[in-house]
Structures are given as C-alpha cells and as structure tokens.
MIDOSE-1310 file (N, C-alpha, C; in nm, 2 decimals, decimal comma, always signed):
residues 220
marq	-1,66/+0,37/-1,50/-1,73/+0,28/-1,36/-1,84/+0,37/-1,35; -1,93/+0,27/-1,32/-2,06/+0,31/-1,29/-2,08/+0,44/-1,14; -2,15/+0,54/-1,17/-2,11/+0,66/-1,07/-2,17/+0,58/-0,94; -2,09/+0,58/-0,78/-2,14/+0,55/-0,66/-2,25/+0,68/-0,65
rlgw	-2,39/+0,61/-0,60/-2,49/+0,67/-0,54/-2,44/+0,73/-0,38; -2,35/+0,63/-0,31/-2,36/+0,73/-0,20/-2,28/+0,83/-0,20; -2,33/+0,94/-0,13/-2,27/+1,02/-0,06/-2,26/+1,08/+0,07; -2,18/+1,19/+0,11/-2,18/+1,22/+0,25/-2,30/+1,18/+0,34
lgpv	-2,39/+1,21/+0,28/-2,57/+1,25/+0,34/-2,63/+1,10/+0,31; -2,55/+1,01/+0,22/-2,64/+0,88/+0,21/-2,63/+0,80/+0,32; -2,64/+0,66/+0,28/-2,63/+0,58/+0,45/-2,47/+0,56/+0,50; -2,47/+0,58/+0,62/-2,32/+0,60/+0,66/-2,25/+0,41/+0,68
ivlv	-2,21/+0,37/+0,58/-2,14/+0,25/+0,59/-2,03/+0,24/+0,64; -1,96/+0,34/+0,74/-1,83/+0,31/+0,76/-1,85/+0,35/+0,92; -1,94/+0,39/+0,98/-1,92/+0,44/+1,09/-1,97/+0,34/+1,14; -1,91/+0,33/+1,27/-1,97/+0,20/+1,38/-1,98/+0,23/+1,49
gaav	-2,05/+0,19/+1,61/-2,05/+0,21/+1,76/-2,16/+0,35/+1,75; -2,12/+0,41/+1,87/-2,20/+0,49/+1,93/-2,11/+0,61/+1,92; -2,15/+0,77/+1,92/-2,08/+0,84/+1,92/-2,03/+0,89/+2,07; -1,93/+0,91/+2,11/-1,90/+0,94/+2,28/-1,95/+1,13/+2,27
aavg	-1,96/+1,16/+2,43/-2,01/+1,28/+2,40/-1,93/+1,43/+2,34; -1,77/+1,37/+2,32/-1,71/+1,47/+2,24/-1,73/+1,49/+2,09; -1,77/+1,65/+2,01/-1,81/+1,61/+1,88/-1,66/+1,55/+1,84; -1,71/+1,44/+1,73/-1,59/+1,41/+1,60/-1,54/+1,27/+1,70
vwym	-1,55/+1,20/+1,80/-1,53/+1,07/+1,85/-1,59/+0,97/+1,81; -1,55/+0,88/+1,69/-1,66/+0,80/+1,62/-1,65/+0,70/+1,68; -1,56/+0,64/+1,79/-1,61/+0,49/+1,84/-1,62/+0,47/+1,97; -1,71/+0,38/+2,01/-1,69/+0,37/+2,17/-1,61/+0,30/+2,21
vhak	-1,52/+0,32/+2,32/-1,45/+0,27/+2,37/-1,41/+0,26/+2,53; -1,37/+0,13/+2,57/-1,36/+0,11/+2,72/-1,27/+0,19/+2,76; -1,16/+0,23/+2,73/-1,05/+0,29/+2,79/-1,03/+0,47/+2,69; -1,03/+0,56/+2,76/-1,03/+0,70/+2,67/-0,93/+0,69/+2,61
paag	-0,88/+0,71/+2,47/-0,77/+0,67/+2,40/-0,71/+0,82/+2,40; -0,56/+0,80/+2,39/-0,52/+0,93/+2,40/-0,41/+0,97/+2,27; -0,40/+1,10/+2,22/-0,35/+1,14/+2,07/-0,16/+1,13/+2,18; -0,09/+1,08/+2,03/+0,06/+1,09/+2,07/+0,12/+1,14/+1,97
avid	+0,22/+1,10/+1,90/+0,34/+1,17/+1,79/+0,25/+1,20/+1,69; +0,29/+1,34/+1,67/+0,23/+1,41/+1,50/+0,26/+1,32/+1,41; +0,21/+1,26/+1,31/+0,22/+1,17/+1,16/+0,23/+1,32/+1,08; +0,17/+1,40/+1,08/+0,15/+1,52/+0,99/+0,05/+1,60/+0,98
alav	+0,11/+1,73/+0,95/+0,02/+1,86/+0,97/+0,04/+1,94/+0,83; -0,10/+1,97/+0,82/-0,15/+2,04/+0,66/-0,21/+2,22/+0,68; -0,14/+2,26/+0,64/-0,16/+2,41/+0,66/-0,32/+2,45/+0,56; -0,41/+2,53/+0,65/-0,55/+2,50/+0,58/-0,53/+2,65/+0,54
dghr	-0,49/+2,73/+0,63/-0,49/+2,90/+0,54/-0,36/+2,97/+0,66; -0,33/+3,08/+0,66/-0,26/+3,13/+0,78/-0,32/+3,12/+0,95; -0,39/+3,09/+0,96/-0,46/+3,05/+1,14/-0,46/+2,90/+1,13; -0,51/+2,81/+1,03/-0,61/+2,69/+1,11/-0,47/+2,58/+1,03
vlvv	-0,46/+2,45/+1,12/-0,35/+2,35/+1,08/-0,44/+2,25/+1,09; -0,47/+2,14/+0,99/-0,49/+1,99/+1,02/-0,36/+1,91/+1,07; -0,40/+1,85/+1,20/-0,28/+1,80/+1,23/-0,32/+1,65/+1,25; -0,25/+1,53/+1,23/-0,32/+1,38/+1,25/-0,18/+1,34/+1,32
raev	-0,25/+1,32/+1,41/-0,15/+1,24/+1,52/-0,18/+1,09/+1,58; -0,11/+1,00/+1,60/-0,11/+0,84/+1,65/-0,18/+0,84/+1,76; -0,23/+0,70/+1,79/-0,27/+0,68/+1,90/-0,21/+0,66/+1,95; -0,18/+0,66/+2,13/-0,11/+0,59/+2,23/-0,12/+0,48/+2,21
ggdr	-0,03/+0,37/+2,17/-0,06/+0,22/+2,22/-0,20/+0,16/+2,15; -0,23/+0,22/+2,00/-0,31/+0,16/+1,96/-0,31/+0,19/+1,80; -0,39/+0,17/+1,68/-0,35/+0,19/+1,55/-0,40/+0,25/+1,50; -0,51/+0,37/+1,55/-0,62/+0,43/+1,53/-0,54/+0,57/+1,52
afve	-0,61/+0,67/+1,47/-0,53/+0,81/+1,48/-0,64/+0,90/+1,48; -0,56/+1,04/+1,50/-0,66/+1,14/+1,59/-0,62/+1,26/+1,46; -0,74/+1,30/+1,40/-0,71/+1,42/+1,33/-0,76/+1,53/+1,43; -0,68/+1,68/+1,39/-0,73/+1,80/+1,51/-0,75/+1,89/+1,41
lred	-0,85/+2,01/+1,42/-0,79/+2,11/+1,34/-0,74/+2,22/+1,47; -0,66/+2,29/+1,40/-0,54/+2,39/+1,51/-0,62/+2,50/+1,51; -0,66/+2,60/+1,53/-0,69/+2,74/+1,52/-0,56/+2,84/+1,60; -0,47/+2,87/+1,55/-0,33/+2,92/+1,59/-0,28/+2,84/+1,71
dqva	-0,29/+2,84/+1,84/-0,26/+2,71/+1,93/-0,35/+2,71/+2,00; -0,45/+2,71/+1,96/-0,60/+2,63/+2,03/-0,64/+2,52/+1,95; -0,68/+2,39/+1,99/-0,74/+2,30/+1,95/-0,91/+2,31/+1,90; -0,96/+2,33/+1,79/-1,07/+2,37/+1,78/-1,17/+2,22/+1,77
wqal	-1,13/+2,12/+1,75/-1,21/+1,98/+1,75/-1,06/+1,87/+1,71; -1,14/+1,78/+1,80/-1,00/+1,65/+1,76/-1,15/+1,53/+1,71; -1,08/+1,44/+1,62/-1,15/+1,31/+1,61/-1,05/+1,19/+1,58; -1,12/+1,08/+1,62/-1,06/+0,97/+1,65/-1,11/+0,89/+1,50
vphy	-1,01/+0,81/+1,40/-1,04/+0,71/+1,36/-0,98/+0,61/+1,31; -1,00/+0,53/+1,23/-0,95/+0,41/+1,22/-0,78/+0,44/+1,18; -0,71/+0,34/+1,11/-0,58/+0,30/+1,08/-0,57/+0,43/+0,99; -0,50/+0,53/+0,99/-0,47/+0,61/+0,89/-0,36/+0,62/+0,81
agrt	-0,45/+0,61/+0,65/-0,33/+0,56/+0,54/-0,25/+0,63/+0,47; -0,25/+0,74/+0,53/-0,11/+0,84/+0,50/+0,00/+0,83/+0,56; +0,12/+0,90/+0,55/+0,23/+0,90/+0,60/+0,28/+1,06/+0,61; +0,40/+1,07/+0,70/+0,45/+1,16/+0,70/+0,52/+1,23/+0,57
gtpg	+0,45/+1,36/+0,54/+0,52/+1,39/+0,40/+0,41/+1,34/+0,31; +0,34/+1,25/+0,32/+0,22/+1,17/+0,22/+0,11/+1,19/+0,30; +0,06/+1,28/+0,28/-0,10/+1,32/+0,32/-0,24/+1,20/+0,28; -0,28/+1,20/+0,36/-0,42/+1,11/+0,35/-0,54/+1,18/+0,35
iaws	-0,48/+1,32/+0,32/-0,62/+1,43/+0,40/-0,66/+1,49/+0,26; -0,79/+1,57/+0,26/-0,79/+1,62/+0,19/-0,93/+1,72/+0,18; -0,97/+1,85/+0,17/-1,00/+1,96/+0,25/-1,09/+2,06/+0,14; -1,18/+2,08/+0,18/-1,25/+2,20/+0,11/-1,30/+2,31/+0,21
prvv	-1,38/+2,44/+0,20/-1,43/+2,47/+0,34/-1,54/+2,42/+0,42; -1,57/+2,33/+0,41/-1,70/+2,26/+0,43/-1,65/+2,10/+0,54; -1,61/+2,06/+0,44/-1,56/+1,91/+0,45/-1,42/+1,89/+0,45; -1,38/+1,79/+0,54/-1,25/+1,74/+0,54/-1,26/+1,57/+0,54
svrv	-1,19/+1,52/+0,44/-1,21/+1,37/+0,40/-1,07/+1,29/+0,46; -1,07/+1,21/+0,53/-0,95/+1,14/+0,58/-0,97/+1,00/+0,53; -0,84/+0,95/+0,47/-0,83/+0,82/+0,42/-0,77/+0,76/+0,51; -0,87/+0,65/+0,53/-0,83/+0,52/+0,62/-0,83/+0,37/+0,60
vrdg	-0,77/+0,26/+0,65/-0,79/+0,16/+0,62/-0,85/+0,07/+0,75; -0,92/-0,03/+0,70/-1,04/-0,08/+0,78/-1,08/-0,20/+0,72; -1,01/-0,33/+0,77/-1,05/-0,46/+0,76/-0,98/-0,49/+0,63; -0,85/-0,44/+0,60/-0,80/-0,44/+0,47/-0,85/-0,38/+0,36
hael	-0,91/-0,30/+0,37/-0,99/-0,22/+0,28/-0,99/-0,08/+0,28; -0,97/+0,01/+0,15/-0,91/+0,16/+0,18/-1,07/+0,23/+0,20; -1,10/+0,32/+0,24/-1,21/+0,36/+0,32/-1,15/+0,53/+0,29; -1,28/+0,64/+0,26/-1,28/+0,76/+0,31/-1,35/+0,81/+0,42
falt	-1,32/+0,87/+0,57/-1,41/+0,90/+0,64/-1,46/+1,10/+0,60; -1,55/+1,15/+0,62/-1,58/+1,25/+0,58/-1,65/+1,33/+0,74; -1,60/+1,47/+0,77/-1,61/+1,52/+0,90/-1,62/+1,69/+0,83; -1,72/+1,74/+0,92/-1,71/+1,87/+0,89/-1,60/+1,97/+0,91
mqda	-1,56/+2,07/+0,84/-1,49/+2,14/+0,90/-1,52/+2,23/+0,97; -1,63/+2,25/+1,05/-1,65/+2,35/+1,15/-1,64/+2,29/+1,24; -1,71/+2,19/+1,29/-1,66/+2,07/+1,38/-1,65/+1,94/+1,43; -1,63/+1,89/+1,29/-1,56/+1,74/+1,28/-1,71/+1,65/+1,33
sklg	-1,78/+1,71/+1,28/-1,94/+1,61/+1,27/-1,94/+1,53/+1,17; -1,96/+1,39/+1,18/-1,90/+1,34/+1,09/-2,07/+1,29/+0,99; -2,01/+1,31/+0,86/-2,09/+1,35/+0,76/-2,10/+1,17/+0,68; -2,05/+1,08/+0,68/-2,05/+0,93/+0,62/-1,92/+0,92/+0,59
gmrl	-1,90/+0,85/+0,46/-1,79/+0,78/+0,41/-1,83/+0,65/+0,29; -1,73/+0,61/+0,24/-1,73/+0,56/+0,10/-1,60/+0,44/+0,12; -1,63/+0,30/+0,08/-1,54/+0,19/+0,04/-1,49/+0,28/-0,10; -1,36/+0,23/-0,09/-1,30/+0,28/-0,23/-1,23/+0,15/-0,28
apeh	-1,27/+0,14/-0,43/-1,23/+0,03/-0,51/-1,26/-0,12/-0,44; -1,41/-0,10/-0,41/-1,50/-0,23/-0,34/-1,44/-0,34/-0,44; -1,44/-0,34/-0,55/-1,43/-0,46/-0,66/-1,29/-0,52/-0,63; -1,19/-0,48/-0,58/-1,07/-0,53/-0,60/-1,05/-0,59/-0,43
gpvk	-0,96/-0,65/-0,40/-0,91/-0,70/-0,28/-0,83/-0,64/-0,20; -0,78/-0,66/-0,09/-0,71/-0,61/+0,03/-0,61/-0,51/-0,02; -0,56/-0,40/+0,03/-0,53/-0,26/-0,03/-0,33/-0,32/+0,08; -0,25/-0,24/-0,01/-0,12/-0,28/+0,07/-0,10/-0,13/+0,09
ddpa	+0,03/-0,14/+0,20/+0,07/+0,02/+0,22/+0,16/+0,03/+0,12; +0,18/+0,11/+0,04/+0,31/+0,11/-0,08/+0,39/+0,26/-0,02; +0,51/+0,27/+0,03/+0,60/+0,36/+0,08/+0,62/+0,45/+0,00; +0,60/+0,44/-0,13/+0,67/+0,55/-0,26/+0,55/+0,57/-0,32
spvt	+0,40/+0,57/-0,32/+0,33/+0,58/-0,38/+0,23/+0,70/-0,30; +0,18/+0,83/-0,40/+0,14/+0,91/-0,32/-0,03/+0,83/-0,25; -0,08/+0,89/-0,19/-0,21/+0,86/-0,11/-0,35/+0,95/-0,17; -0,35/+1,08/-0,11/-0,45/+1,14/-0,17/-0,38/+1,28/-0,21
ltdh	-0,44/+1,31/-0,34/-0,41/+1,46/-0,42/-0,56/+1,54/-0,40; -0,57/+1,61/-0,43/-0,67/+1,74/-0,41/-0,63/+1,85/-0,45; -0,72/+1,92/-0,50/-0,71/+2,07/-0,55/-0,86/+2,12/-0,45; -0,90/+2,10/-0,36/-0,97/+2,12/-0,29/-1,16/+2,15/-0,32
vrsy	-1,14/+2,10/-0,43/-1,27/+2,07/-0,47/-1,30/+1,94/-0,47; -1,20/+1,89/-0,54/-1,22/+1,72/-0,53/-1,11/+1,64/-0,48; -1,12/+1,53/-0,45/-1,02/+1,43/-0,40/-0,97/+1,36/-0,48; -0,86/+1,31/-0,51/-0,81/+1,20/-0,60/-0,74/+1,09/-0,53
evvs	-0,78/+0,97/-0,52/-0,71/+0,89/-0,42/-0,67/+0,77/-0,48; -0,52/+0,79/-0,46/-0,46/+0,65/-0,51/-0,49/+0,51/-0,42; -0,54/+0,41/-0,49/-0,55/+0,31/-0,40/-0,45/+0,16/-0,43; -0,40/+0,13/-0,40/-0,30/+0,02/-0,42/-0,31/-0,12/-0,36
gadw	-0,32/-0,21/-0,40/-0,33/-0,35/-0,38/-0,19/-0,46/-0,45; -0,19/-0,57/-0,44/-0,10/-0,63/-0,45/-0,05/-0,63/-0,57; -0,14/-0,62/-0,67/-0,10/-0,64/-0,88/-0,19/-0,55/-0,89; -0,26/-0,43/-0,84/-0,33/-0,33/-0,90/-0,34/-0,21/-0,84
hqlv	-0,35/-0,09/-0,91/-0,34/+0,06/-0,88/-0,48/+0,08/-0,93; -0,57/+0,20/-0,87/-0,64/+0,26/-0,87/-0,64/+0,39/-0,85; -0,74/+0,49/-0,93/-0,72/+0,63/-0,94/-0,89/+0,70/-0,91; -0,92/+0,70/-0,80/-1,05/+0,72/-0,78/-1,05/+0,87/-0,73
avdl	-1,19/+0,94/-0,83/-1,15/+1,12/-0,80/-1,34/+1,13/-0,69; -1,32/+1,19/-0,60/-1,46/+1,19/-0,54/-1,45/+1,36/-0,47; -1,62/+1,37/-0,55/-1,64/+1,52/-0,49/-1,68/+1,55/-0,36; -1,56/+1,65/-0,32/-1,58/+1,72/-0,17/-1,70/+1,75/-0,13
tsgr	-1,76/+1,81/-0,20/-1,92/+1,87/-0,13/-2,03/+1,74/-0,11; -2,04/+1,69/-0,22/-2,14/+1,57/-0,21/-2,09/+1,43/-0,16; -1,99/+1,40/-0,18/-1,91/+1,29/-0,15/-1,91/+1,17/-0,24; -1,96/+1,19/-0,36/-2,00/+1,12/-0,47/-1,87/+1,06/-0,52
alws	-1,83/+0,96/-0,55/-1,76/+0,91/-0,66/-1,77/+0,98/-0,78; -1,68/+1,05/-0,85/-1,69/+1,09/-0,98/-1,67/+1,01/-1,12; -1,55/+0,97/-1,05/-1,49/+0,87/-1,20/-1,37/+0,77/-1,12; -1,35/+0,68/-1,17/-1,23/+0,60/-1,14/-1,12/+0,54/-1,27
relg	-1,02/+0,55/-1,25/-0,91/+0,48/-1,36/-0,83/+0,36/-1,31; -0,83/+0,22/-1,38/-0,73/+0,14/-1,36/-0,63/+0,17/-1,41; -0,52/+0,15/-1,34/-0,38/+0,20/-1,34/-0,28/+0,10/-1,40; -0,32/-0,03/-1,36/-0,30/-0,18/-1,40/-0,15/-0,22/-1,28
ptpv	-0,06/-0,33/-1,31/-0,01/-0,32/-1,17/+0,15/-0,24/-1,13; +0,16/-0,16/-1,26/+0,28/-0,09/-1,25/+0,28/+0,01/-1,17; +0,38/-0,02/-1,05/+0,39/+0,09/-0,91/+0,36/+0,22/-0,97; +0,29/+0,29/-0,86/+0,28/+0,43/-0,88/+0,39/+0,53/-0,82
rggg	+0,46/+0,63/-0,84/+0,56/+0,62/-0,77/+0,57/+0,83/-0,79; +0,41/+0,90/-0,82/+0,42/+1,03/-0,79/+0,27/+1,08/-0,85; +0,26/+1,19/-0,81/+0,12/+1,27/-0,85/+0,08/+1,37/-0,84; +0,02/+1,47/-0,87/-0,02/+1,60/-0,85/-0,18/+1,65/-0,98
vtdt	-0,16/+1,76/-0,92/-0,32/+1,82/-0,95/-0,27/+1,97/-1,02; -0,32/+1,99/-1,14/-0,27/+2,08/-1,20/-0,40/+2,20/-1,19; -0,45/+2,27/-1,26/-0,58/+2,37/-1,26/-0,69/+2,27/-1,32; -0,68/+2,20/-1,43/-0,76/+2,11/-1,47/-0,74/+1,95/-1,49
avwi	-0,63/+1,95/-1,46/-0,60/+1,78/-1,45/-0,55/+1,73/-1,33; -0,50/+1,59/-1,34/-0,46/+1,52/-1,22/-0,36/+1,41/-1,31; -0,25/+1,41/-1,26/-0,13/+1,33/-1,34/-0,07/+1,23/-1,22; -0,05/+1,11/-1,28/+0,00/+1,01/-1,22/+0,14/+1,00/-1,28
eqsp	+0,24/+0,92/-1,21/+0,37/+0,93/-1,25/+0,39/+0,75/-1,19; +0,43/+0,69/-1,34/+0,43/+0,49/-1,30/+0,56/+0,45/-1,33; +0,63/+0,41/-1,26/+0,76/+0,35/-1,31/+0,77/+0,24/-1,32; +0,82/+0,14/-1,43/+0,80/+0,20/-1,56/+0,68/+0,25/-1,61
ggrq	+0,69/+0,31/-1,72/+0,56/+0,34/-1,77/+0,54/+0,52/-1,80; +0,60/+0,59/-1,70/+0,58/+0,74/-1,73/+0,46/+0,81/-1,67; +0,45/+0,92/-1,76/+0,32/+1,01/-1,71/+0,17/+0,98/-1,76; +0,08/+0,98/-1,64/-0,08/+0,95/-1,74/-0,13/+1,10/-1,70
cfaa	-0,20/+1,15/-1,80/-0,29/+1,26/-1,74/-0,46/+1,25/-1,75; -0,49/+1,30/-1,66/-0,63/+1,28/-1,65/-0,72/+1,39/-1,62; -0,80/+1,44/-1,72/-0,90/+1,56/-1,68/-0,94/+1,54/-1,55; -0,96/+1,65/-1,43/-1,00/+1,63/-1,30/-1,15/+1,67/-1,30
ltgn	-1,21/+1,65/-1,39/-1,34/+1,67/-1,41/-1,47/+1,53/-1,44; -1,39/+1,49/-1,55/-1,44/+1,37/-1,63/-1,34/+1,22/-1,62; -1,22/+1,26/-1,59/-1,14/+1,14/-1,60/-1,08/+1,12/-1,70; -1,10/+1,18/-1,85/-1,05/+1,15/-1,96/-0,93/+1,19/-1,95
arpa	-0,87/+1,11/-2,03/-0,74/+1,05/-2,08/-0,68/+1,21/-2,13; -0,56/+1,27/-2,08/-0,52/+1,37/-2,16/-0,38/+1,37/-2,22; -0,29/+1,43/-2,31/-0,20/+1,38/-2,35/-0,09/+1,43/-2,22; +0,03/+1,39/-2,23/+0,14/+1,45/-2,16/+0,21/+1,51/-2,25
gagg	+0,26/+1,62/-2,22/+0,34/+1,70/-2,33/+0,49/+1,74/-2,28; +0,53/+1,82/-2,35/+0,68/+1,80/-2,29/+0,72/+1,85/-2,19; +0,81/+1,82/-2,11/+0,80/+1,84/-2,00/+0,73/+1,74/-1,89; +0,66/+1,67/-1,95/+0,54/+1,60/-1,86/+0,39/+1,67/-1,82
rcgs	+0,42/+1,82/-1,90/+0,29/+1,88/-1,86/+0,16/+1,81/-1,94; +0,05/+1,85/-1,86/-0,09/+1,78/-1,90/-0,15/+1,90/-1,97; -0,13/+1,82/-2,10/-0,23/+1,89/-2,24/-0,38/+1,90/-2,22; -0,43/+1,95/-2,29/-0,58/+1,98/-2,29/-0,66/+1,89/-2,35
C-alpha cells in the first residue's frame, strides 16, 4: 500500500462537532450521556487501567483511564469495535488509540494518555466497503509501539499496522476472504491465524512475510 500521509497531528478527519467543556468529550449532545456497563478493562501498569464502558441508552462508548480507584479522565467515542475479552484499544506511553465504527467503516481515534486530549484519527481500509462484526476475530493487537488492526468485511480481511507515536499507517496486508480466528504479537513479528489456511507471519516493522516455523512460531 502507499503509506498514508495522515498522522495524529494531521487534519482531523474523524472528529465532528465541538468539544464540550470536559476534556475528552468529543461530541456536542443535547442531553448529557452517561456511562453504563463495563465492556472491557485493560491494565496499563500496576496503578492504571483503561476501562471501556457502554453508553446508557446509546450506541457510543466511554473510554476511561483509572488511576487506582480514581477516574483520571473520560472520553466519549463512537460505537466501540472491540468486545469483552477482544480489545479494540492500543496504547503507548503517550497515546491511546481506540478502534470505532462510524457510518459502517472502521476508524481509529487517538487520545493523549495524559488527559484524553484529541490528537486525530484515520479511516482504516478506505479502499473497501462496509465492515462487519466478526465475533470470532481479533480486533486490535499491539506491542505498545504499533497497533495492528484486523479489519473485516463480508468477503475480505485486512491487517493494518499503525505507528502509535506518529499516527501513520505503516503497512497493510490483504488477508483474503478466509475468516481470521486468532492473532498475536512477538518481539519482532505479528501473526494471524485463519481457518482454513493456518498461520501467517509478518515482520512488525515492514509487514514483510515471514515463515511460520514449528509450532506456528514466526521465523526471521
């Protein structure tokens, strides 16, 4: 793919409306939204947890950073693409990316880890049609340097690597129509499991194919 020029600090194509007074709330709404049930919780370190909560009576989601028993910040985002136990969030020391679905397409929203200030975002797999929710597929994989986004449609799947610091899409690989049933990250590679089809391995930095060795381990 041609490397996308849009980074977190480029033109903001996914943010609409005006910010409300509270930091991290990205939509002007007529009635104040409320956070409901917890969808997922991801430990950042021994004291901080990223929590995703459903919107009461709505289709959006809240992302919270909790420090011990205090909410450090809270952000309202469009429909969250992740599921319980299948995260749609990646983070580095300074950036949190959130995978969402808007108008039938997959997008990434980016927040600062410090206070949820908006950085920008991007549409994923723009050359494809609408996405579908595949309940057996991973959504976001991460090594906390890059996020690796699995995007699925009716008859296509794509893996996109995004640099969490710059917000630039580094590479993408078409995975074809075979359903994705697993994925993970090693020190230098990202792997995808498709059924039928087995495991594919890609270099984390470049996306170049790597052999899957004994036991499915990614080779060099």
